[in-house]
N, CA, C and O atoms as CSV, one atom per row, in Angstrom:
chain,resi,resn,atom,element,x,y,z
A,1,MET,N,N,-19.606,5.425,9.150
A,1,MET,CA,C,-20.964,5.636,7.998
A,1,MET,C,C,-21.196,4.664,7.565
A,1,MET,O,O,-22.392,4.474,7.788
A,2,ALA,N,N,-20.640,3.548,6.849
A,2,ALA,CA,C,-21.110,2.037,6.223
A,2,ALA,C,C,-22.146,1.595,6.781
A,2,ALA,O,O,-23.359,1.575,6.576
A,3,ARG,N,N,-21.249,1.161,7.704
A,3,ARG,CA,C,-22.031,0.689,8.621
A,3,ARG,C,C,-23.790,1.103,9.663
A,3,ARG,O,O,-24.773,0.552,10.158
A,4,GLU,N,N,-23.186,2.370,9.460
A,4,GLU,CA,C,-24.569,3.301,10.181
A,4,GLU,C,C,-25.799,3.248,8.160
A,4,GLU,O,O,-27.024,3.366,8.198
A,5,GLU,N,N,-25.155,3.091,7.027
A,5,GLU,CA,C,-26.278,2.676,5.745
A,5,GLU,C,C,-26.182,1.498,5.530
A,5,GLU,O,O,-26.123,1.122,4.359
A,6,GLY,N,N,-26.156,0.926,6.181
A,6,GLY,CA,C,-26.425,-0.279,6.445
A,6,GLY,C,C,-25.610,-1.246,4.699
A,6,GLY,O,O,-26.062,-1.967,3.809
A,7,CYS,N,N,-24.243,-0.641,5.060
A,7,CYS,CA,C,-23.376,-0.837,3.098
A,7,CYS,C,C,-22.741,-2.019,4.117
A,7,CYS,O,O,-22.790,-1.930,5.344
A,8,SER,N,N,-22.059,-3.285,3.288
A,8,SER,CA,C,-21.026,-4.223,3.924
A,8,SER,C,C,-19.912,-3.492,3.226
A,8,SER,O,O,-18.779,-3.670,3.673
A,9,ALA,N,N,-20.030,-2.909,2.470
A,9,ALA,CA,C,-18.454,-2.522,1.617
A,9,ALA,C,C,-18.479,-1.220,1.446
A,9,ALA,O,O,-19.427,-0.518,1.092
A,10,LEU,N,N,-17.265,-0.886,1.745
A,10,LEU,CA,C,-16.476,1.127,1.191
A,10,LEU,C,C,-15.200,0.681,0.261
A,10,LEU,O,O,-14.077,0.181,0.309
A,11,VAL,N,N,-16.322,1.299,-0.740
A,11,VAL,CA,C,-14.972,1.303,-1.781
A,11,VAL,C,C,-14.397,2.677,-2.258
A,11,VAL,O,O,-15.078,3.594,-2.717
A,12,LEU,N,N,-13.058,2.681,-2.083
A,12,LEU,CA,C,-12.054,4.115,-1.614
A,12,LEU,C,C,-11.568,3.968,-2.818
A,12,LEU,O,O,-11.529,2.938,-3.491
A,13,GLY,N,N,-11.092,5.325,-3.151
A,13,GLY,CA,C,-9.660,5.260,-4.672
A,13,GLY,C,C,-9.078,5.751,-4.255
A,13,GLY,O,O,-9.043,6.958,-4.492
A,14,HIS,N,N,-8.242,5.194,-3.376
A,14,HIS,CA,C,-6.402,4.797,-3.065
A,14,HIS,C,C,-6.353,4.286,-4.902
A,14,HIS,O,O,-7.101,3.668,-5.659
A,15,HIS,N,N,-5.035,4.956,-4.998
A,15,HIS,CA,C,-3.977,4.463,-6.137
A,15,HIS,C,C,-2.753,4.129,-5.666
A,15,HIS,O,O,-2.283,4.363,-4.553
A,16,ARG,N,N,-2.131,3.410,-6.840
A,16,ARG,CA,C,-0.386,3.334,-6.602
A,16,ARG,C,C,0.058,3.950,-5.678
A,16,ARG,O,O,-0.044,3.469,-4.550
A,17,GLU,N,N,0.592,5.016,-5.853
A,17,GLU,CA,C,0.452,6.193,-4.812
A,17,GLU,C,C,0.223,5.982,-3.814
A,17,GLU,O,O,1.019,5.333,-3.135
A,18,ASP,N,N,-1.357,6.592,-3.131
A,18,ASP,CA,C,-1.141,6.139,-2.264
A,18,ASP,C,C,-0.412,5.260,-1.165
A,18,ASP,O,O,0.176,5.464,-0.103
A,19,VAL,N,N,-0.861,3.831,-2.215
A,19,VAL,CA,C,-0.505,3.017,-1.504
A,19,VAL,C,C,0.757,3.186,-0.686
A,19,VAL,O,O,0.973,3.200,0.526
A,20,LEU,N,N,1.859,3.366,-2.243
A,20,LEU,CA,C,3.475,3.012,-1.881
A,20,LEU,C,C,3.542,4.194,-0.494
A,20,LEU,O,O,4.445,4.118,0.338
A,21,GLU,N,N,2.676,5.034,-0.437
A,21,GLU,CA,C,3.185,6.686,1.203
A,21,GLU,C,C,2.802,6.291,1.614
A,21,GLU,O,O,2.923,6.948,2.648
A,22,THR,N,N,1.905,5.104,1.995
A,22,THR,CA,C,1.180,4.972,3.154
A,22,THR,C,C,2.182,3.579,3.708
A,22,THR,O,O,2.388,3.239,4.872
A,23,PHE,N,N,2.640,3.013,2.572
A,23,PHE,CA,C,3.841,2.478,3.401
A,23,PHE,C,C,5.034,2.662,3.490
A,23,PHE,O,O,5.637,1.589,3.472
A,24,PHE,N,N,5.747,3.620,3.588
A,24,PHE,CA,C,6.862,4.332,3.127
A,24,PHE,C,C,6.096,4.786,4.900
A,24,PHE,O,O,6.417,3.979,5.773
A,25,MET,N,N,5.129,6.026,5.393
A,25,MET,CA,C,5.144,6.393,6.292
A,25,MET,C,C,4.721,4.869,7.853
A,25,MET,O,O,4.951,4.979,9.057
A,26,ASN,N,N,4.393,4.247,7.466
A,26,ASN,CA,C,4.514,2.845,8.518
A,26,ASN,C,C,5.516,2.366,8.585
A,26,ASN,O,O,5.760,1.751,9.623
A,27,LEU,N,N,6.570,2.428,7.500
A,27,LEU,CA,C,8.489,2.404,7.619
A,27,LEU,C,C,8.974,3.162,8.121
A,27,LEU,O,O,9.840,2.735,8.883
A,28,PHE,N,N,8.839,4.463,8.095
A,28,PHE,CA,C,9.500,5.015,8.961
A,28,PHE,C,C,8.952,5.385,10.135
A,28,PHE,O,O,9.595,5.260,11.177
A,29,HIS,N,N,7.988,5.770,10.120
A,29,HIS,CA,C,7.431,6.321,11.196
A,29,HIS,C,C,6.660,5.647,12.472
A,29,HIS,O,O,6.726,6.062,13.629
A,30,GLY,N,N,5.787,4.323,11.930
A,30,GLY,CA,C,5.394,3.018,12.711
A,30,GLY,C,C,6.055,1.850,12.820
A,30,GLY,O,O,5.507,0.918,13.410
A,31,GLY,N,N,7.154,1.725,12.350
A,31,GLY,CA,C,8.274,0.826,12.225
A,31,GLY,C,C,7.650,-0.207,12.168
A,31,GLY,O,O,7.641,-0.995,13.113
A,32,ARG,N,N,6.890,-0.452,10.863
A,32,ARG,CA,C,6.330,-2.023,10.639
A,32,ARG,C,C,6.085,-1.653,8.949
A,32,ARG,O,O,5.830,-0.750,8.151
A,33,LEU,N,N,6.333,-2.885,9.077
A,33,LEU,CA,C,5.970,-3.353,7.280
A,33,LEU,C,C,3.849,-3.351,7.037
A,33,LEU,O,O,2.814,-3.868,7.458
A,34,ALA,N,N,4.043,-2.993,6.687
A,34,ALA,CA,C,2.224,-1.826,6.320
A,34,ALA,C,C,1.735,-0.935,5.041
A,34,ALA,O,O,2.039,0.256,5.107
A,35,ALA,N,N,0.920,-1.420,3.732
A,35,ALA,CA,C,0.810,-0.700,3.409
A,35,ALA,C,C,-0.514,-0.394,3.170
A,35,ALA,O,O,-1.184,-0.469,4.199
A,36,MET,N,N,-1.205,-0.040,2.070
A,36,MET,CA,C,-2.619,-1.125,1.945
A,36,MET,C,C,-3.287,-1.790,1.263
A,36,MET,O,O,-2.897,-1.588,0.113
A,37,PRO,N,N,-4.012,-2.422,1.262
A,37,PRO,CA,C,-4.040,-3.973,0.730
A,37,PRO,C,C,-5.027,-3.092,-0.470
A,37,PRO,O,O,-5.095,-1.867,-0.574
A,38,PRO,N,N,-5.749,-4.132,-1.315
A,38,PRO,CA,C,-6.441,-3.863,-2.339
A,38,PRO,C,C,-7.727,-4.220,-1.854
A,38,PRO,O,O,-8.626,-3.679,-2.497
A,39,LYS,N,N,-8.141,-5.025,-0.841
A,39,LYS,CA,C,-9.298,-5.973,-0.079
A,39,LYS,C,C,-9.079,-5.952,1.521
A,39,LYS,O,O,-7.866,-5.849,1.703
A,40,LEU,N,N,-9.576,-5.993,2.415
A,40,LEU,CA,C,-8.857,-5.978,3.881
A,40,LEU,C,C,-10.494,-5.450,4.418
A,40,LEU,O,O,-11.180,-4.497,4.050
A,41,LEU,N,N,-10.753,-6.585,5.494
A,41,LEU,CA,C,-12.094,-6.858,6.360
A,41,LEU,C,C,-11.674,-5.960,7.785
A,41,LEU,O,O,-10.592,-5.970,8.373
A,42,ASN,N,N,-12.618,-5.373,8.037
A,42,ASN,CA,C,-12.306,-4.223,9.240
A,42,ASN,C,C,-12.448,-5.229,10.696
A,42,ASN,O,O,-13.107,-6.204,11.056
A,43,ASP,N,N,-11.382,-4.314,11.258
A,43,ASP,CA,C,-11.060,-4.242,12.395
A,43,ASP,C,C,-12.801,-5.763,12.888
A,43,ASP,O,O,-12.731,-6.987,12.781
A,44,GLU,N,N,-13.453,-5.316,13.143
A,44,GLU,CA,C,-15.057,-5.476,13.401
A,44,GLU,C,C,-15.644,-6.356,12.583
A,44,GLU,O,O,-16.837,-6.577,12.787
A,45,GLY,N,N,-14.979,-7.044,11.505
A,45,GLY,CA,C,-15.030,-7.897,10.746
A,45,GLY,C,C,-16.438,-7.942,9.732
A,45,GLY,O,O,-16.667,-8.992,9.131
A,46,ASP,N,N,-17.327,-6.809,9.576
A,46,ASP,CA,C,-18.054,-6.550,9.015
A,46,ASP,C,C,-18.250,-5.672,8.098
A,46,ASP,O,O,-19.344,-5.932,7.598
A,47,VAL,N,N,-17.695,-4.586,7.499
A,47,VAL,CA,C,-17.145,-3.891,6.144
A,47,VAL,C,C,-16.258,-4.662,5.600
A,47,VAL,O,O,-15.402,-5.162,6.329
A,48,LEU,N,N,-16.267,-4.943,4.125
A,48,LEU,CA,C,-14.637,-5.069,3.145
A,48,LEU,C,C,-14.425,-3.675,3.130
A,48,LEU,O,O,-15.212,-2.830,3.555
A,49,VAL,N,N,-12.957,-3.414,2.451
A,49,VAL,CA,C,-12.719,-2.338,2.003
A,49,VAL,C,C,-11.904,-2.283,1.418
A,49,VAL,O,O,-10.700,-2.257,1.674
A,50,LEU,N,N,-12.690,-2.247,0.159
A,50,LEU,CA,C,-11.937,-2.111,-1.475
A,50,LEU,C,C,-11.271,-1.018,-1.873
A,50,LEU,O,O,-11.721,0.115,-1.701
A,51,ARG,N,N,-10.124,-1.272,-2.449
A,51,ARG,CA,C,-9.280,-0.527,-3.486
A,51,ARG,C,C,-8.982,-0.809,-4.625
A,51,ARG,O,O,-7.897,-1.340,-4.862
A,52,PRO,N,N,-10.143,-0.435,-5.890
A,52,PRO,CA,C,-9.875,-1.382,-6.783
A,52,PRO,C,C,-8.755,-0.779,-8.086
A,52,PRO,O,O,-8.324,-1.250,-9.139
A,53,LEU,N,N,-8.580,0.603,-7.280
A,53,LEU,CA,C,-7.610,1.096,-7.913
A,53,LEU,C,C,-5.691,1.500,-7.664
A,53,LEU,O,O,-4.804,2.196,-8.158
A,54,ALA,N,N,-5.938,0.408,-6.453
A,54,ALA,CA,C,-4.762,0.391,-5.355
A,54,ALA,C,C,-3.179,0.082,-6.492
A,54,ALA,O,O,-2.018,0.307,-6.149
A,55,PHE,N,N,-3.615,-0.442,-7.767
A,55,PHE,CA,C,-2.194,-0.526,-8.631
A,55,PHE,C,C,-2.552,0.217,-9.688
A,55,PHE,O,O,-1.798,0.157,-10.659
A,56,ALA,N,N,-3.404,0.832,-9.753
A,56,ALA,CA,C,-3.316,2.050,-11.062
A,56,ALA,C,C,-2.375,3.113,-10.502
A,56,ALA,O,O,-2.192,3.424,-9.325
A,57,ALA,N,N,-1.765,3.646,-11.717
A,57,ALA,CA,C,-0.892,4.934,-11.516
A,57,ALA,C,C,-1.864,6.184,-10.962
A,57,ALA,O,O,-3.080,6.326,-11.084
A,58,GLU,N,N,-0.907,7.003,-10.332
A,58,GLU,CA,C,-1.767,8.459,-10.371
A,58,GLU,C,C,-2.247,9.102,-11.249
A,58,GLU,O,O,-3.439,9.366,-11.404
A,59,ALA,N,N,-0.831,9.587,-12.278
A,59,ALA,CA,C,-0.256,9.630,-13.156
A,59,ALA,C,C,-1.323,9.683,-14.494
A,59,ALA,O,O,-2.108,10.453,-15.047
A,60,ASP,N,N,-0.927,8.684,-14.574
A,60,ASP,CA,C,-2.046,7.686,-15.642
A,60,ASP,C,C,-4.029,7.827,-15.255
A,60,ASP,O,O,-4.880,8.368,-15.961
A,61,LEU,N,N,-4.174,7.268,-14.191
A,61,LEU,CA,C,-5.792,7.609,-13.392
A,61,LEU,C,C,-6.074,9.826,-13.572
A,61,LEU,O,O,-7.219,10.243,-13.396
A,62,GLY,N,N,-5.204,10.610,-13.821
A,62,GLY,CA,C,-5.621,11.927,-14.246
A,62,GLY,C,C,-5.848,11.702,-15.445
A,62,GLY,O,O,-7.012,11.828,-15.822
A,63,LYS,N,N,-4.992,11.370,-16.244
A,63,LYS,CA,C,-4.557,11.443,-17.605
A,63,LYS,C,C,-6.429,11.407,-18.127
A,63,LYS,O,O,-7.212,12.239,-18.585
A,64,PHE,N,N,-6.527,9.439,-17.595
A,64,PHE,CA,C,-8.448,9.325,-17.819
A,64,PHE,C,C,-9.370,10.108,-17.416
A,64,PHE,O,O,-10.367,10.376,-18.085
A,65,ALA,N,N,-9.153,10.500,-16.409
A,65,ALA,CA,C,-9.966,11.397,-15.699
A,65,ALA,C,C,-9.824,12.285,-16.891
A,65,ALA,O,O,-10.378,11.861,-17.905
A,66,SER,N,N,-9.220,13.392,-16.983
A,66,SER,CA,C,-9.046,14.423,-18.031
A,66,SER,C,C,-9.747,13.816,-19.450
A,66,SER,O,O,-10.917,14.055,-19.747
A,67,ALA,N,N,-9.097,13.227,-20.040
A,67,ALA,CA,C,-9.644,11.841,-21.338
A,67,ALA,C,C,-10.904,12.149,-21.462
A,67,ALA,O,O,-11.145,12.844,-22.449
A,68,LEU,N,N,-12.452,11.668,-20.312
A,68,LEU,CA,C,-12.933,11.762,-20.530
A,68,LEU,C,C,-14.063,12.837,-19.821
A,68,LEU,O,O,-15.136,12.527,-19.303
A,69,ASP,N,N,-13.550,14.017,-19.947
A,69,ASP,CA,C,-13.361,15.171,-18.972
A,69,ASP,C,C,-14.518,14.739,-17.322
A,69,ASP,O,O,-15.244,15.660,-16.949
A,70,PHE,N,N,-14.553,13.840,-16.778
A,70,PHE,CA,C,-14.288,13.702,-15.090
A,70,PHE,C,C,-13.777,14.760,-14.390
A,70,PHE,O,O,-12.611,15.138,-14.503
A,71,PRO,N,N,-14.754,15.353,-13.531
A,71,PRO,CA,C,-13.633,16.295,-12.130
A,71,PRO,C,C,-12.489,16.074,-11.336
A,71,PRO,O,O,-12.554,14.855,-11.174
A,72,ILE,N,N,-11.910,16.295,-10.989
A,72,ILE,CA,C,-11.198,15.515,-10.172
A,72,ILE,C,C,-11.624,16.416,-9.036
A,72,ILE,O,O,-11.929,17.561,-9.370
A,73,ILE,N,N,-11.736,15.966,-7.161
A,73,ILE,CA,C,-12.106,16.199,-6.702
A,73,ILE,C,C,-11.063,16.129,-5.617
A,73,ILE,O,O,-11.084,15.089,-4.959
A,74,PRO,N,N,-10.194,16.990,-5.314
A,74,PRO,CA,C,-9.237,16.968,-4.431
A,74,PRO,C,C,-10.146,16.351,-2.828
A,74,PRO,O,O,-11.321,16.575,-2.535
A,75,CYS,N,N,-9.359,15.734,-2.213
A,75,CYS,CA,C,-8.932,15.034,-0.943
A,75,CYS,C,C,-8.355,15.442,0.101
A,75,CYS,O,O,-7.130,15.556,0.117
A,76,ASP,N,N,-9.140,15.748,1.203
A,76,ASP,CA,C,-8.951,17.146,2.558
A,76,ASP,C,C,-8.964,15.927,3.699
A,76,ASP,O,O,-8.873,16.231,4.889
A,77,LEU,N,N,-9.051,14.899,3.392
A,77,LEU,CA,C,-8.823,13.365,4.428
A,77,LEU,C,C,-7.906,12.804,4.683
A,77,LEU,O,O,-7.669,12.239,5.751
A,78,CYS,N,N,-7.020,12.888,3.438
A,78,CYS,CA,C,-6.246,11.782,3.815
A,78,CYS,C,C,-4.979,12.227,4.150
A,78,CYS,O,O,-4.120,11.543,3.593
A,79,GLY,N,N,-4.672,12.832,4.628
A,79,GLY,CA,C,-3.526,13.961,4.756
A,79,GLY,C,C,-2.884,14.245,3.352
A,79,GLY,O,O,-1.803,13.702,3.125
A,80,SER,N,N,-3.436,15.030,2.405
A,80,SER,CA,C,-3.291,15.524,1.429
A,80,SER,C,C,-2.675,17.450,1.690
A,80,SER,O,O,-2.335,18.183,0.761
A,81,GLN,N,N,-2.699,17.895,3.363
A,81,GLN,CA,C,-2.885,18.860,3.121
A,81,GLN,C,C,-1.010,19.339,3.080
A,81,GLN,O,O,-0.054,18.709,2.627
A,82,ASP,N,N,-1.054,20.242,3.533
A,82,ASP,CA,C,0.511,21.153,3.312
A,82,ASP,C,C,0.716,20.541,4.603
A,82,ASP,O,O,-0.143,20.368,5.468
A,83,GLY,N,N,2.687,20.043,4.677
A,83,GLY,CA,C,3.058,20.623,5.389
A,83,GLY,C,C,3.111,18.764,6.509
A,83,GLY,O,O,3.859,18.495,7.448
A,84,LEU,N,N,2.070,17.920,5.898
A,84,LEU,CA,C,2.041,16.559,6.761
A,84,LEU,C,C,3.417,15.775,5.772
A,84,LEU,O,O,4.107,15.922,4.763
A,85,GLN,N,N,3.166,14.895,6.924
A,85,GLN,CA,C,3.954,13.500,6.429
A,85,GLN,C,C,3.810,12.907,5.164
A,85,GLN,O,O,4.769,12.725,4.415
A,86,ARG,N,N,2.354,12.519,4.824
A,86,ARG,CA,C,2.392,12.345,2.949
A,86,ARG,C,C,3.024,12.709,2.439
A,86,ARG,O,O,3.773,11.950,1.824
A,87,ASN,N,N,3.214,14.455,2.300
A,87,ASN,CA,C,3.659,14.806,1.793
A,87,ASN,C,C,4.750,14.772,1.150
A,87,ASN,O,O,4.984,14.999,-0.037
A,88,ALA,N,N,5.909,14.248,2.642
A,88,ALA,CA,C,7.462,14.295,2.414
A,88,ALA,C,C,7.321,12.771,1.840
A,88,ALA,O,O,8.223,12.676,1.007
A,89,MET,N,N,6.648,11.604,1.894
A,89,MET,CA,C,6.633,10.545,1.722
A,89,MET,C,C,6.376,10.743,-0.471
A,89,MET,O,O,6.866,9.949,-1.274
A,90,LYS,N,N,5.512,11.995,-0.859
A,90,LYS,CA,C,5.105,12.061,-1.850
A,90,LYS,C,C,6.412,12.349,-3.027
A,90,LYS,O,O,6.765,11.843,-4.092
A,91,ALA,N,N,6.928,13.611,-2.023
A,91,ALA,CA,C,7.868,14.226,-2.660
A,91,ALA,C,C,9.315,13.247,-3.153
A,91,ALA,O,O,9.870,13.275,-4.252
A,92,MET,N,N,9.693,12.378,-1.898
A,92,MET,CA,C,10.238,11.237,-1.891
A,92,MET,C,C,10.049,9.970,-3.330
A,92,MET,O,O,10.552,9.571,-4.380
A,93,LEU,N,N,9.226,9.838,-2.624
A,93,LEU,CA,C,8.411,9.066,-4.258
A,93,LEU,C,C,9.378,9.556,-5.676
A,93,LEU,O,O,10.360,9.068,-6.236
A,94,ASP,N,N,8.635,10.622,-5.873
A,94,ASP,CA,C,9.177,11.625,-6.880
A,94,ASP,C,C,9.959,11.299,-7.247
A,94,ASP,O,O,9.968,10.612,-8.269
A,95,ASP,N,N,11.617,11.827,-6.211
A,95,ASP,CA,C,12.562,12.195,-6.418
A,95,ASP,C,C,12.940,10.720,-7.185
A,95,ASP,O,O,13.406,10.669,-8.323
A,96,ILE,N,N,12.674,9.650,-6.421
A,96,ILE,CA,C,13.192,8.228,-6.879
A,96,ILE,C,C,12.724,8.339,-8.010
A,96,ILE,O,O,13.705,8.302,-8.752
A,97,GLU,N,N,11.435,8.503,-8.871
A,97,GLU,CA,C,11.027,7.921,-9.344
A,97,GLU,C,C,11.648,9.081,-10.991
A,97,GLU,O,O,11.920,8.675,-12.121
A,98,ARG,N,N,11.672,10.220,-10.564
A,98,ARG,CA,C,12.369,11.015,-10.931
A,98,ARG,C,C,14.327,10.436,-11.985
A,98,ARG,O,O,14.686,10.401,-13.162
A,99,ARG,N,N,14.943,10.139,-10.713
A,99,ARG,CA,C,16.271,9.678,-10.938
A,99,ARG,C,C,16.449,8.627,-11.435
A,99,ARG,O,O,17.392,8.274,-12.143
A,100,MET,N,N,15.416,7.962,-11.046
A,100,MET,CA,C,15.327,6.101,-11.683
A,100,MET,C,C,14.284,5.563,-11.928
A,100,MET,O,O,13.836,4.620,-11.275
A,101,PRO,N,N,13.694,6.126,-12.990
A,101,PRO,CA,C,12.255,5.598,-13.760
A,101,PRO,C,C,11.768,4.517,-13.859
A,101,PRO,O,O,12.241,3.923,-14.827
A,102,GLY,N,N,10.655,3.660,-13.041
A,102,GLY,CA,C,10.242,2.491,-12.990
A,102,GLY,C,C,9.972,1.719,-11.770
A,102,GLY,O,O,9.521,0.588,-11.591
A,103,ARG,N,N,10.558,3.067,-10.624
A,103,ARG,CA,C,10.787,2.048,-9.540
A,103,ARG,C,C,9.469,1.584,-8.888
A,103,ARG,O,O,9.288,0.485,-8.363
A,104,LYS,N,N,8.295,2.901,-9.034
A,104,LYS,CA,C,7.415,2.724,-8.233
A,104,LYS,C,C,6.235,1.718,-8.586
A,104,LYS,O,O,5.286,1.447,-7.851
A,105,ASP,N,N,6.571,1.046,-10.299
A,105,ASP,CA,C,5.926,-0.070,-10.948
A,105,ASP,C,C,6.852,-1.451,-9.576
A,105,ASP,O,O,6.412,-2.447,-9.001
A,106,THR,N,N,8.215,-0.765,-9.575
A,106,THR,CA,C,9.176,-1.759,-8.903
A,106,THR,C,C,8.386,-2.008,-7.622
A,106,THR,O,O,7.547,-2.904,-7.713
A,107,MET,N,N,8.475,-1.487,-6.630
A,107,MET,CA,C,7.998,-1.402,-5.272
A,107,MET,C,C,6.568,-1.855,-5.327
A,107,MET,O,O,6.330,-2.929,-4.776
A,108,ILE,N,N,5.449,-1.133,-5.975
A,108,ILE,CA,C,4.574,-2.053,-6.080
A,108,ILE,C,C,4.706,-3.644,-6.110
A,108,ILE,O,O,4.197,-4.640,-5.597
A,109,ARG,N,N,5.476,-3.361,-6.818
A,109,ARG,CA,C,4.998,-5.193,-7.463
A,109,ARG,C,C,5.592,-5.240,-5.986
A,109,ARG,O,O,4.770,-5.400,-5.084
A,110,ALA,N,N,7.131,-5.100,-5.600
A,110,ALA,CA,C,7.238,-5.991,-4.279
A,110,ALA,C,C,6.807,-6.231,-3.126
A,110,ALA,O,O,7.158,-7.081,-2.307
A,111,LEU,N,N,5.538,-4.956,-3.065
A,111,LEU,CA,C,4.897,-4.886,-1.785
A,111,LEU,C,C,3.491,-6.468,-2.498
A,111,LEU,O,O,2.342,-6.411,-2.061
A,112,ALA,N,N,3.778,-7.348,-3.261
A,112,ALA,CA,C,2.965,-8.502,-3.556
A,112,ALA,C,C,3.732,-9.577,-3.230
A,112,ALA,O,O,3.292,-10.659,-2.841
A,113,ASN,N,N,5.416,-9.155,-3.456
A,113,ASN,CA,C,6.232,-10.751,-3.035
A,113,ASN,C,C,6.980,-10.678,-2.045
A,113,ASN,O,O,8.194,-10.601,-1.855
A,114,ALA,N,N,6.198,-10.710,-1.523
A,114,ALA,CA,C,6.850,-10.157,0.294
A,114,ALA,C,C,7.404,-11.606,0.724
A,114,ALA,O,O,6.525,-12.468,0.736
A,115,ARG,N,N,8.828,-12.081,1.116
A,115,ARG,CA,C,9.492,-13.082,1.362
A,115,ARG,C,C,9.401,-13.449,3.382
A,115,ARG,O,O,10.372,-12.820,3.801
A,116,PRO,N,N,8.749,-14.088,4.544
A,116,PRO,CA,C,8.437,-13.182,5.245
A,116,PRO,C,C,9.942,-14.685,5.731
A,116,PRO,O,O,10.119,-14.708,6.949
A,117,SER,N,N,10.825,-15.705,4.966
A,117,SER,CA,C,11.722,-15.698,5.706
A,117,SER,C,C,13.131,-15.027,5.370
A,117,SER,O,O,14.118,-15.329,6.041
A,118,HIS,N,N,13.228,-13.883,4.060
A,118,HIS,CA,C,14.008,-13.179,4.098
A,118,HIS,C,C,13.719,-11.727,5.311
A,118,HIS,O,O,14.177,-10.586,5.244
A,119,LEU,N,N,13.043,-12.175,6.075
A,119,LEU,CA,C,12.579,-10.941,6.485
A,119,LEU,C,C,12.785,-10.621,8.667
A,119,LEU,O,O,13.271,-11.732,8.880
A,120,LEU,N,N,12.751,-10.169,9.642
A,120,LEU,CA,C,12.369,-10.639,10.370
A,120,LEU,C,C,11.602,-11.125,11.465
A,120,LEU,O,O,12.127,-11.696,12.421
A,121,ASP,N,N,10.417,-10.925,11.367
A,121,ASP,CA,C,9.537,-11.150,11.956
A,121,ASP,C,C,9.588,-12.936,12.067
A,121,ASP,O,O,9.641,-13.834,11.227
A,122,ARG,N,N,9.542,-12.891,13.521
A,122,ARG,CA,C,10.067,-14.792,14.585
A,122,ARG,C,C,8.223,-15.334,14.413
A,122,ARG,O,O,8.175,-16.564,14.415
A,123,SER,N,N,6.937,-14.741,14.289
A,123,SER,CA,C,5.243,-14.647,13.915
A,123,SER,C,C,5.180,-14.857,12.757
A,123,SER,O,O,4.115,-15.377,12.424
A,124,LEU,N,N,5.983,-14.646,11.850
A,124,LEU,CA,C,5.703,-15.047,10.280
A,124,LEU,C,C,6.235,-16.240,9.522
A,124,LEU,O,O,5.867,-16.930,8.571
A,125,PHE,N,N,7.804,-16.159,10.795
A,125,PHE,CA,C,8.951,-17.192,10.024
A,125,PHE,C,C,9.656,-18.549,11.001
A,125,PHE,O,O,10.526,-18.326,11.843
A,126,ASP,N,N,9.382,-19.260,10.857
A,126,ASP,CA,C,10.133,-20.121,12.781
A,126,ASP,C,C,11.794,-20.326,11.762
A,126,ASP,O,O,12.178,-21.116,10.899
A,127,PHE,N,N,12.364,-19.171,12.446
A,127,PHE,CA,C,13.310,-19.495,12.314
A,127,PHE,C,C,14.583,-20.397,13.068
A,127,PHE,O,O,15.719,-20.610,12.643
A,128,THR,N,N,13.869,-20.878,14.481
A,128,THR,CA,C,13.886,-21.893,15.075
A,128,THR,C,C,14.616,-22.961,14.687
A,128,THR,O,O,15.500,-23.624,15.231
A,129,ALA,N,N,13.844,-23.014,13.201
A,129,ALA,CA,C,13.364,-24.624,12.665
A,129,ALA,C,C,13.832,-25.309,12.201
A,129,ALA,O,O,13.776,-26.538,12.141
A,130,ILE,N,N,15.114,-23.581,11.249
A,130,ILE,CA,C,16.137,-23.649,10.537
A,130,ILE,C,C,17.490,-25.231,10.863
A,130,ILE,O,O,17.940,-25.377,11.999
A,131,ALA,N,N,17.879,-26.108,9.819
A,131,ALA,CA,C,19.552,-26.953,10.424
A,131,ALA,C,C,19.567,-27.400,9.529
A,131,ALA,O,O,18.598,-27.895,8.954
A,132,PRO,N,N,21.083,-27.337,9.018
A,132,PRO,CA,C,21.559,-28.383,8.004
A,132,PRO,C,C,21.256,-29.376,8.012
A,132,PRO,O,O,20.968,-30.135,8.937
A,133,GLY,N,N,21.288,-29.508,6.856
A,133,GLY,CA,C,20.392,-31.158,6.633
A,133,GLY,C,C,18.867,-31.372,7.046
A,133,GLY,O,O,18.386,-32.429,7.454
A,134,GLY,N,N,18.180,-30.121,6.854
A,134,GLY,CA,C,16.863,-30.400,7.331
A,134,GLY,C,C,15.942,-29.470,6.110
A,134,GLY,O,O,16.308,-28.695,5.226
A,135,PRO,N,N,14.787,-29.897,6.485
A,135,PRO,CA,C,13.353,-29.323,5.307
A,135,PRO,C,C,13.833,-27.997,5.281
A,135,PRO,O,O,14.173,-27.090,6.040
A,136,ASN,N,N,13.697,-28.317,3.882
A,136,ASN,CA,C,14.416,-26.511,2.872
A,136,ASN,C,C,13.015,-25.470,3.155
A,136,ASN,O,O,11.927,-25.514,2.580
A,137,LEU,N,N,13.444,-24.599,4.176
A,137,LEU,CA,C,12.429,-23.486,5.119
A,137,LEU,C,C,12.127,-22.398,4.148
A,137,LEU,O,O,10.995,-21.935,4.008
A,138,GLN,N,N,13.537,-21.866,3.248
A,138,GLN,CA,C,13.401,-21.023,3.449
A,138,GLN,C,C,12.283,-19.978,2.424
A,138,GLN,O,O,12.027,-18.782,2.562
A,139,GLU,N,N,12.005,-20.523,1.855
A,139,GLU,CA,C,10.207,-19.796,1.496
A,139,GLU,C,C,8.668,-20.738,2.434
A,139,GLU,O,O,7.488,-20.865,2.109
A,140,MET,N,N,9.280,-21.110,3.372
A,140,MET,CA,C,7.604,-21.686,4.344
A,140,MET,C,C,6.923,-20.304,4.491
A,140,MET,O,O,7.533,-19.266,4.748
A,141,PRO,N,N,5.849,-20.390,4.336
A,141,PRO,CA,C,4.979,-19.343,5.172
A,141,PRO,C,C,4.918,-18.642,6.469
A,141,PRO,O,O,3.996,-17.861,6.706
């Protein structure tokens, strides 16, 4: 639709919890480490997808909206319907946060602090080049 309207960018209201839920859905169901970046170029390369609220907590946004008397319009397009996997991820994250306060903040920081040399993706890191006495490749991109 953005393309049809001649727009070069699409700005979405995804917040911190949306990013974390998506990460865990990709991890548990897709077998990949991926989330929702704050800025992304679509696959066709003609529309920017922007998420300016990606680091904002959902509860904080709710308080802000309430304080300014903004309406909260539920979205039924992004998996908020009952019984979907996103709800299970939301419940899991809420449980973790309840038992270990501050973990959501830690997780969102971790998504911005990836270490390819500590993962298993050979396309991101040249593990074969590591040898004793060689250059320190531990933080090589």
